[in-house]
Phi, psi and omega in degrees: 000132182278171186296325180296317180293321178296315179298315180298318178297319179295320179297329180273315187286318185300310178299323178297316178295325178297324178285315182301320183260023184284340178108179185257118176258109184239154170232095180300166180299149177272121182250358179220135174252129182275138173264101184284147179284338177200157176299329180295318178296316179298315180297320179297314180299314183291331178283322189255334192233333192299327183297332179252343186237031173206174176264025180241041182296132171262107185281118178294162183302326185286353176281002176267002184232120174287150003269354180301320181301324181298316180296313183294315180299317178297318179299315179296315180299318177295319178298317178294325179293322183281322182200121183219112183288346182268351185264163179297315178263118182292340181081226185273060184295319181297318179295319178297319179296318180293325177295321179293319180297324179297000000 
């Protein structure tokens, strides 16, 4: 096989493998609805925090490509474990509130 064919195969195969091994992007069911004190608070949370601290993550296009996807998926999973407004157990809600106040 000549070098051009190998290069062409790599150009096709590598991106496909990056997508195949990009990881699982999930949004589990929402089991809690938050009663926001104002629309401004809700908008702030969804703009700054919701992607990592709720089950309503908007997965950016680059989360379809490994290895970046691995980092983002891990970050979201860790964020949901520590504090998740969509889950039955809020987790570290008091700590999250104090961080926002700071």
